N, C-alpha and C positions, 0 to 999 in steps of 0.2 A: 173483691179486688185484691190482687196479690201485692204484698208489701216488699217481697223479696225479689231481687234481681238475680237471675241465675248466673253462674260463673261463665257460661257460654255467652250470654248477652254482654257481660262485662268485657270479656275478651274481644268480642266482635266490635264493641264500641271503642276500645282502646286501639285496635287495629285500624279502624276507620279514621280516628283522629290522627294517627301517625302518618297516614297516607296523604293528608291534606287535600283529599278529594272534595270537589265542589259538586253540590247537587243543583240541578236546574230548578228554578222556581216555576212550576207548571202554570201557576196563576199568571205570572208576568208574560210568559210565552203565549198563553191563550189569548190575551187581550191585545197583543201587538197587531196593528193592521198589516195585512199582507200587501206586498208590492208598494210600500210607502216610498214615494220619490219626492225629493226636494231639489229645486234648482234655484239659483240666484243670479241677479243682474245688478251691476253697479252703474248708476247714471251720472256719477261725478263728471263734470266737465261738459255735459251736454246742454244745449239750449232747451227751452221748454218744448218746442215743437219736435226736436230730435228725440227728447226723452219720451214724449207721448207716443211717437211712432214706434220707438224701440219697445216700449212696454206693451203696446198693442200686438206687435209681432210676437213678443215673448210669451204673452198669455195664450194666444191662439196656437202657437207652435207646441207649447207644453200641454195644453188641453188635448191636442191631438196625440201627444205621446203618453197621455194618461198620467201626468205628473200630479201629485196631490197638493203640494205646497210650494209656493214661490216666495222668495225673499227678494224684495226690491229695495236696494240701498240708494237713497236719494241724497244723503248728507243732511245736515241741519241748517244749511243756508248761511253759515257763518262767514263765508267768503263771497257771498252774492254781491254782484255789482248793481243790483236794482236800486239800492239806496241812492245812487247818483242820478237816476232817471226819474224826474217828477211825474211822468206819465204812466209809470208802472207802480202798482201797489207794492210796497216793500214785502208784505206777507204773501200776497197772491203770486208773486213772481218766483217764490222759492219752490223748488221741485217737490219738497216734502209735503206741501199743501196742494199744489196744483195737479200733480200726477194722480193722487187718489180722487180728486174732483173730476178729472178727465175720465177716469175709469167709471165713476159713479154715473156720469152723464151719458155714457156710451151704452145704448141698449144692447148692442151686439155682444159687448164684453160682459155686461151684467148677466146675460144668459149662461155664461160659462163659469160664473163665480158664485161660491157659497157665501164667502165673507172676506172682508178686508179688515185687518187688525194691526195695531202697532206692534212692532217687533220686540222681543225680549232684549235685554241689555247685551246679551252674548252675541246677538245678531245685528246690533246697531242701535238698539233702543229707539229714541225719537227720531233718529236719522234713517230709519228703515221701517218697512211694514211688510206684513205677510198677506199673501193672497191665497186663500184656500179654494181650489178649483173643484167643480162638480165632476162626477164620473161621466165619462164620454157615453153618450146615449147610443 
């Protein structure tokens, strides 16, 4: 192994540093999924029935468009009026709990979905969730 760096190599290195040129990280580019599409929907202000219908349409529409990831914003239920109604469970009336349950119990929607997961804080945290869709057959 050589311990000396040639003058030409030193000169090339110094010229490279001066240009502030950035090199692509081939490893990062290699692992990026192609045609990654993400769409989102906000369900604030909708009733449970309206929210379930909107989510159903949203999932089917985006599956057909070959979208990979959906972000569903439900809110955390902090302003829910269900606490005033003794016939509705305080927790089950909140969209953040009921909409994922609706999706889970719908066999037609389950066929289109790989997984449902809680969203990262940047996308709404516990007031949102992700739906990862299967590839269109």
